[in-house]
N, C-alpha and C positions, 0 to 999 in steps of 0.2 A: 544432380546437384541440388542442394537444399539451401534455404536462406533462413538466417537467424532472425533478420527483421525485414521481411519481403516487402513491406509498404513502402520502404524508402527507395524501392526502384521506381515509384511513380515520379520521383524527382528527375528522372530522365527525360520525362515528357516535356521538361522546359527547355531542354537543349536545342531542338530544332527551332524554337523561337529565338533563342539566344544567337544561334548560327545564322538565322535569317536577319537579326539586328545587325550583326557585324558585317554581313555581305551588303546590306543596304548602307551601311556606314561608309564602307570602302567604295561602293559604287557611287554615293554621293560625293566623295572626295575626287573620284575620276571625272565625274561630270563637271564639277567646279573648275578642275584643271583644264578640261576640255573647251570651257568657255574663255579661258585665258589663253590657250596656245593650241595649236594642232597636235594631235598624239604623236604625229611623225616627228615633231621637234622637241618632244619630252627628253629623249636622252641626251640632246644637246643642252637644253636649258636646265635639265634636272639630272645630271648623270648619276646621282646616287639613289634615285627613286626606283624601286623594284616592287611593283604591286603583286607579282606572283609570290614574291617572298613573304609580304604580309599575309596573303591568303594562307601560306603554309604554316605560318606562326599561329595564325587563328585555329587552324585545324588541330595542331598539336595541343594548343591550349585546351580547346573543346574536349579533345580526347582524354586528356589528363583529367579533367573534371568528370567525364563520364566514368573513368576507371575509379575514381574516388567515391563516386556515388554508389558503384557496384561494391566497393569494399565496405561502405558503411551499411549496406544491406546484409552484411556478414554471409558471404557464400561459404558453403560446406560441402565437402565430398570426402569420402573415407570415413571411417570410425574405428574406435578402440573400445574395449570392454572395460568398465571401471565399477568395482565393488561400492555399492551404495548402502549406508547404514542409517537408519533413522531410530532416534531414541526420544522417548517423551513420557509425560505424566498423564495421569487422568483428572481432568479438572471439571467439576460441575459447578455452574453458577446457578445459585438459588436465589431468585429475583423476586422480591415483593412487588406486587402489582395491586395492591389494595388501594382504596381511595385515598388513604393517607399519604401516598406516594404522589398525590396531585399538589401537594403543599409546595409553596414557592419560597421556602426558607433557603432553598438551592435553586437558584434561577436556571432555566424558566419554572422548573418543577423538580421534585426529587428523582422520579423516574427518568426523565430525559437526561438529567445529569448523570444518573447511573449509567444509562446506556452509552453516553459519550465515554465514560471511564471504562466500560467494558471494551469499547472500540480501541482505545488506546493500549488497553492490555493486550489485545490481539497482536500489535506489532511486535510485542516481545517474545511471543511463543515460536519455538522452533521445533515443530514436530509432536508437540503436546496435543493429546486429544481433548476438546472442550465440548460440554454439553450445556444445556439450558432447561431449567425447571422454573416455571412461573407459578406463583403461589399467592393466595389470599385467604379465603376460608377453606379452600382445598387446594390441591397441588396437582399440576399436570406436566408431563415432559413435552417441552416444545421442540427441542433439538437433542437426539441422542448423541453420545459421545462420537466426534468426528475431528479429523485433522483437515476437513474442508472448511477453511475459515469463511470463505465466500458463502457457502450455504448457511453457516452459523449466522453470519451477520444478516442475511435475508430473514431468518426467523426472528433475530433479535429486533429488526426494524419494524416487525409486525406486532410487537408487544406494546400493550397500552394499558392504562388503568381500567380496570373492569374486564379484562379479557378472560378472567376467571369468573364464572357466573355466580358463585357462592361468595357472599361478602364476608368481611372479617379479616382477621389475620392468624393464621395457624402455622406458626413456625415449626412446631414439632412435627407436624403432619408432613410439611415440605421436606424436613430432614430424613424422615423415614422413607419418603418417596425417593430422594437422592440416594440413600443406602442401597436401595434395591436396583439402582440403575447402573451400578458400577460393574466392570468386568473384573472378577476375582481371579482370573486365571494366571495373570501376570506377577511379576514381582515389583512393579513401580508403585510409587506412593501415589495414594489417592486423596485428592483435595476437594473439599467443599468451600466455595466462595459464596458466604451468605451476605446479602445486600438487603437490609432493612432498617426500620426506623426502631425496632425491637418490642413495639407494642404487640401483645398476644392476646387474643380474646377467647383462647380455647383452653390451653394447659401450659404449665411450666415448660418452657423449652429445654431446660437443663435435664428434663427427665430422659432425653434421648442419649445422654452422655455415656451410659453403659454400652449402649449399641455402637456408638461411634468408636469407643475404645476397643471394643470386641473385634470390630472389623478393621482396626488400624487406620481410621480415616482422620486426616488433620483437617480442622475447620478454621478458616480465616474469615473473620467478619469485618464487614464496613458498616458502621453506624451512619445513617443518613438523617439528617435533620438536626435540630436544635433542642437542647433540655428545656429551654424557655417555652418552647410550644409555638405552633403556627395554625392558623386557620385554614380550612380546606375549600378553596373555591372550585366549584363543579364546572361542567361545560357551559351550563347555562347562565354562568356568571354569579349563581347564587352560593353562598356558604352552606356547607353541609350541616345537617341538623340531625339530633338523634330522634328517638320515637317520642320523646316529651317536647320536642320543638326547640331544644336548646342547641345553641351553635356548637359544633364539635371542634375541639383544639388537640392537635396531635403533637406528642412531645417525643423525643428521642429517649429510649429506655436502654441504657448502655450495660447495666450489670449482667443480665443474662447472656448477652453477647461475649462480654469479656470472659465470662466463666466457660462458656462453650469453646471459646478459642484457646485460652490458656490451659483448660484441662485436657485438650486434645494435642497439645503441642503446636498449637498454631499462633495467631496473633490477631490483635484487634486495632482497627484504625477508625478515627472519626472522619468522615468526609467533610471538605472544606471547599469553598469556591476557588476554582482554579486548580485545585490538588484533590481529587476524588480518593486517592489512595491506593488504588489497585496496583498502579505501576510501582509504588514504593513496596507494597507487600511482595510483589513478584521479585523485585530485585533483591530486597534484604532477606526474603526468607523462601519463597517458593522456588526460585532459581537453583537453590542448593540441595533440593530434594533429590531422592534416588529416581532414576529414570531407567527404563528397561528397553532393551533392543526390540522395537516393534516390527521392523522389517530389515532383511538383510539379503540384498539381491544384487545381480549384475545389471549394470545399465549401459545401454549403447550411447556412446559420446561421440558426437560427430566432430570431425576435425575442422577447425577453423582455417580457411584459406585466404582471408582478406589481405594477408600480407603481401601475397603475389601481385594483387591489384595495385596496392599502394606503391610498390617497387616499380610496376610498369608505369604508373602515373608519375612518378618521380623521374624516371627516365625520359618520358616525353617533355617534362617541364625543363629537364636539363639540356635536351637537345634544342627546344625552343629558345633558351637562353643563349645557346652558341650561335644561333642564326642572327647576325646583325640586322638591326632594323633597317638599314640602308647600306648600298654598296659603297666602297671606297672610291672616292674620285679618281679618275684617270689623270694623272698629272700631266701627261703629254697632251692630252686634249685640252686640258686647262692652260697649257702654255708654259707648264713648269718643266724643270731639267730633272732628268733622272739621275740619280748618283753614280 
């Protein structure tokens, strides 16, 4: 026998205490009656009293509760084979981790807001493989394409501003890294989710467009930040300054992101407080893309048998209700006449 939720069997440990409490209650009632009258006089004084009957009803009730607890633990025995087919996309999240992502125009900062948005996106995925590339002045694969979302989240949690040693922002280099990390053996659509403020200190990101088109990769961009700009507060509380000692102000640069997205058949969204945009992109665009069968296998499905225990519990409760709480009084003893 197997159990779907075995931890619920621990609830059975409370039944002995419940049984003891019921026993103590019945025994306390008997003691109070004994102080009023001798036990030998009970049948005459209280002809309807049947302590044994009350104990039987308690036992039936406890048995029904025990059976219901076992049913909630989902007992299983026997099995059948069922074909399981998984279909999915390939999605690479290319996440900006440069110092500009410390800006607080999205509270508490741009990067943390992006990580929350990615977490919300994962709830939409059903078999899609997802990976993570972090970039600043260079780019590194943090998590390869996987359908193990728990492992992906562990990697995502470890990302922070400055995780890439080389400073700056090199979007084109990050996109080339993403292109090299896709699996090109299948026929599913390949998606890049680019999350950045769009500032690039290396080269024009749109130079990667021919490569993206050649590989048939769709790019969806999330612009993080505000066009008006925001100061960058570092961990020591000071604002980031350039080499000349001037305070750096980071702005959202949308044009290259829009071009990359539209030219590859993707879409662009500007992140906003409370609506990062990834869920919208997935529902409106990505969910409609072509998926391939990644796994087609037979799975052993165990048969659920909790219904038997529920039926047995209901039977005990039905029997318990049929047992009257007290015996019918004997009319002859009470001085009445029989019909």
